[in-house]
N, C-alpha and C positions, 0 to 999 in steps of 0.2 A: 667871775665865773660862777654861776650856781650850780648845785649838785643835789641830787637825790638818789636815795640807797632804797632799794626795794628787796628786802629780806624774805626768806624762807617761801618763795613762790614755785609755783609749778609752771616753769616758763616752756611755752609753746614753740616748738623748732617748725621751720617751713614744711617738713617732711611729714607733721601730725604726731611725732613724738614728745615726749615732755622732758623737761630738764629740772629737777629739783635744786634750787639754788638762789643766788643773789644776782642783782643787776644793778649797776652803777650808772645812772645819767650824769653826765657833766656838761656844761654849755650847750645844751641842746640836744646832744648826741649820747648813743649807748656807748660809753666809754669801756665797761668791763662787765662781762658775764663770768662766773665761777661758782663752784659749790659753796664756797664762804668766802667772803671779802671781809677783810678787817679795815676797809677804809672808813675814814669820816666823811659825813656830807651835812649839808646844811639842813636836811630834812630825811627823815628815815620812816618808811612804812613797813609794818610787819605784815606780810601777806597772807600768813598763817596757812600755807599751803594752797590758796586758792590759785585759780588759772590766769597766767599773764599771756596776754595776747597781743599782737599788733594792733594798732589802731585801725579802725574801721574807715576806707575811704568811699564815701557815698558818691557815685559819680552821677547822680541825676537828682537835683533838688530843685524847687521852686519857692524861694524865700520871700517873693513877692515885692522886694524893694527895689526900685522907688515904684510909687504908686498905689498899691494896695497894702499898706501897712498895717491896716486893720485885721488882716488875716494872718500875718507874719512879716517880720522884717528881719534884716540880717542878723541882729542881735539876739533875737529870740529863736530864730532858726538854729542858730550855733549853739546856744545853750540847750536847746533839745538834742542837738547832734552829740554834744558830748556825754549828755546824759545817757544816751543809747550807746556809747563807746566808739562814736564816729569823730574821729581826729582831723578830718578832712572833707571837703565838700565841693562839688562842681555845681554852680548854680546856672539856672536857664535864662534865655535872653526874653522871654515874654512877659516884662515888666512894662510899666507905663511912665515915662516913654519907653520903648523895646531897646534893648543892647544891640545897636545894629552900627555903631560908629565908635571911632577911638575915643572921642569925648564922653560917650554914654559909658563904655568901658571903665575910663579913668575915675568916671563919677563913681562906680560901683566899688572899685579897688580903694578909692579914697574912704568911703563909708564904711568897708569892711575893716580896714586898718584901725579904724578908731573904735570898732564896738564887737569884733568878732572873737569868740573865745577859742573858736577852732581855725585850722588852716582852710584857706578858700581859694578857689577859682572860678572863672566864668567863661561862659560861651559867647562867642559872637553869633548874633542871628542872621540868616540869610534872607534877603529880600529879592524882588526880580530885577533890582538895579543898582545894589551896593558891592558889586564884585571886588572892586579895588579895597574897600574897608575891610571885608571879611578876610582877604588875604594877608592885609599888613597889620591890622589892630594887634596890639601885643601887650601883655602877655594874655592870650587867650588857649582855653584848652583844645579848643575845636570849633568848627562852624555847626549851627543846629539849622537844619533844614527840617520846617514843617510841610511834608508832602500832603498833609491833611489835617483835619482837627484844629484849626487855626483860622483867625480871623484878621483883617487888615494886612498891614504890609508884611507879616511875617508867613504868610501862605505863601508856597512856592510849588504849584501844581501843574504849570504849563511845560510840557516835553521841552520846548526850547530853552525856558530857562533853568531847568535842571542840568540840561547838556552844557550849558556855558558854566554852570558852577563847577561841574565834574571836571571839565575839559581843563579849566584852569587853576594853577596852584598846585600844592603839595599838602596844605594842612588837612588834619582829619576831619571828615565830615560825618556828622551824627545825625541820623534821620529819624523822625517820627514818621513811620511808614504805615499809612492809611491811604486809601485811594480816594480823593476827594470828590470825583464823579460817580463813583459807586455809592458813596455815602449818601449823597445828595439824592440820587434816584431813588434810594432804599427809604430815605427819610419821607419822600412824597408817599411812598407805598405804604408806610406804617402810619401815616398822618393820623392823628386823634387818639392814639393808643396812648393810655397813661400809666400802663404797668411798667416799672422801672425794668423789668427783663426784656423791654422791647429795645432796649440800648444795644443788647448784645446781637439783636436781629438786624438793626440798622446798620451797625459796623460788624459787619459779619466777617467771619474768618477768611472769606475770598477778598475782601477789602483790603485785610493786612497782607495778604499773600501777593496780590497785585503790585502793592507798592513796594514790598521787600524785594521783589524779583525785578521791578523795575530799578531800583537803587544798586541791587547787585550787578546787574548788566552793566550800568554806567561805571560802577567801581572796576569791574573786570576790562571794560573796553579801554578806560584811561589809566589803568593800574593806580587807582586813587584809594588812599585809606580811608575806609568805611568803618563805622559802627552803627549797628542797628539796635535803636533803644527799645526798650520794654517788648521784647519779643512775646508773643501771647498765643500763637496756634501752632497745632501740631504741623501744618503744612509749610510753616516758614521753617520750623525746625528740620523737616525732610529737605526742603529746598537746600539750606545751608549745609546740611550733612553730605548731600550728593555733590556740591560744588562750593566749597568755601575757600578762596584763596588765602595766603597767608597774611595778606594786608587787609583783610576784613575780621571783624570781631562782631559779638552781639551780647546783649545782656537780658536777664529776666528780673522781674521784681517779685518781692515776697508777696505782694497783692494778687499775682497769678499763679504763684506755687501753693500758697495757702486757703486762697478763695476761689469760688467757683460760682456758676449761674444759680445753683440752689441758695446761695446766700441772699439773693434779692429777695427772697420769701420773708426772712427775718430782719433784714438789714436796709431794704429799700434803696432810695438814693444815696444813703451812706456809702455805698459800695459802687456807684455809678463813677466811671473813669473812663479814659481813653488812652490806649485801646481798652475795650471793656472785659469785663470778666467773661471767661470761657467755659466749655463743659469741662467735666473731670477729667475726659480723655487729653484734653489740650494740657491740663496741669500735670498729668502723669507725662506727657511728651516732653514739656519743659524740664521736669527733673531728669529723664532720660538724657536730654541734651547737655545738661550741666555736667552729669557724670562722663558723659564719652568726649567732652571738650567741643562739642558743637556751639555751645553757649558758653562764653568766656567768663562772665562774673554777673554779680547782683547789684542792682542800684534801685533805690526806692521809689523814685518818681514822686516824693514828698511834695503833694500838691494841696495844700489846705484851703478850705473853706469854712466858713461859720456853719452853725448848726441851723441858724436861721435860713440861710442861703440853702443849705443841703436839704431843708424841709420844705421847700416851695413846691415838691412833687415833679414827677416826670411829665414833660421834657424840660420844665423850666429851671429844675435845679442844676447848678454847674458840675461838672466833672472834675473829679479829683480828690484825693484824700491823704491824711497825714500819713508818715510811715517812718521817719528818720529815728525816732526813738526806740522803735520795737523791732527793727530788722534782726540785729544781731540776737537778742533774746529768743526771737523766732527760729533763727537757724542754729542756735546751741539747743534748743529743744529738740529739734529736728536730728541733731547729732546725737543726744541722748537718747534718743528713740531709735537709732540706728538707721537713719535715712541717710547719711552722709557722714563723712570722716572729718577729722579735725584738720587735716591738711587741706580738704578741698575748701573748707570754710575761709581757711587763709587765703587760699589762692582766689575764690569767688568774692571775697569781700575786702581783701587787704592788697595784696601784691599783685592780683589779677588787673583791677583798675589802675594801679600804678604804672603797670608795663603797657597796658593799651594806652594811656595817655602820655607816657613817657616822663613820668614824673620821677626824678631819680631819689634814691635812698629812703623810699618809704615802703611800708607794708611787709617788713620782715623783722625778727628780733636778731639783729646781726651786729656786732660791734662794730662802730664806725657809722651806722646807719642813724637816721634821725629817732629821737627819743619820743615816738607818739605810740603811746601803749594804753592798754585799757585792762584792768584786774576785775575779773568777774566771779561771781558765785554760782558754781555749778552743783552746791549742795541743797539750795533751798528754793521752792517754788513759790511764785508770788503772782497773783492775778494782774492783767493790764486793766488799769483803773483810769477812767477819763480825768478825774480830779488830780491824778498823779501827773499828768502830761505837762510838759514845759512849752508845748507849742501854743500859739496864742489861742488857738481855735479850742483847745481843751478837749479833745475827744480822740478816739481811735477806732477804726473798724475792727479791731481785734478785743476790744473792750469784754472783759469777762474771761479770756483765754488764759489758763494757767500756764506760766513760762518758767524756765529756769535760765540762769546765765545772765542776769541783771548785772551790770557794771556797779562796782563799789567805788572805785577810782577810774579816771580817765586823766592820761597826762599828755599833754600837748607840748613838744619842744623842751621836753624834760620838766615841765612844771605841771602841778596838779592842778587842772582846770575843773573836774568834777569830784566832789570828796564826800562820798557817803550821803548823798541827797542834797546836797547844796554845791551851788556853782561859785568857786572861789573869785573874789574880786581882783581885777587887775591883771589877770592872765589875758594875753593876747596871742592868736594866731598869727602866722604869716601869709603872704601870698605865695601858692604853689607855682613851682616853675616847670615849663614844659619844653623838654629837649625836641622841638618841632623838626 
């Protein structure tokens, strides 16, 4: 049994209060929390009054393995995650080949076990004809349905296919909600335009509202657990605020909270993503939705592409941007600025995702729970710098932004994974379990 003692920490409670004291990790769990512990441990950290938080669970990443490892792989993505205080991630199925079968899921799990410094879980991807696979493949955190913005077998936009998926099984369905027919029609309408801001016109608010309304109606009809990924519009927030059953959850991304259409002028295709950036009024609506509980938690949709690819210009540049390293500092800076509370950050980034995906013993600093933790510096400000990024693509849409709350240590299963700027060798995360 290995042990780790963290002394003199400001320990965050789930209610947002803090407790000045010590925390002992033993055999992967939080063994004891007290004002002062006299225990001996294999290793001791002096937190020097820094803030100790539960590890973040990022419930939407694209780590690109297998098939596009030149952009990211499971090892590099996991390293970037722990640098950002993220101790667990849920990876999407749009790899090459896509994760649409038990064999493909097993392949990813095997790869992750060998190389991931963070805990990991994977979605199974829906196609029009793999109904049996998506309901049986395990362990999977949920079924990913691309209602739009995908190509090949992972696009599921025909009503009869969507109906069949929602009508059969009990596993959570997570949807990328954009209306494919409307997107195609508007792409024709705006054909020939090369201004990146066109992306937000092609994939307009109505394309998101239509798809979210369709998914919500199916979830209500079949009482099927539904999670709406990367909510981006005020219309979707109002739709869910009016009628959101207990079995429906939704998320927002830092990209949509901290960036908007005005950023196209300075960042161009670097901030091109699906669903796209919206108006400032939409960002404000997302913040309100988080605060009143309409939106349940935050995930990054970390989707890296190389700078060479992003600089191809619109519309040739691919959509997506990295984010797993900066989400926690962004939110802690918002906390310091008075935009949210410490309790809200823990709900939105730690135990909220664990609750939605039924991951036991994660997301709170409680005796007996898993020792997935991050110690952050709330006293000094540091800019986001591309050269500091551990993602393979080595850039951030938030480059230059001054942030607080950068992790000093990140602890996975009671072992130090990120240690003041370096990744410790030999630390491995575990496959997350889902109480389906």
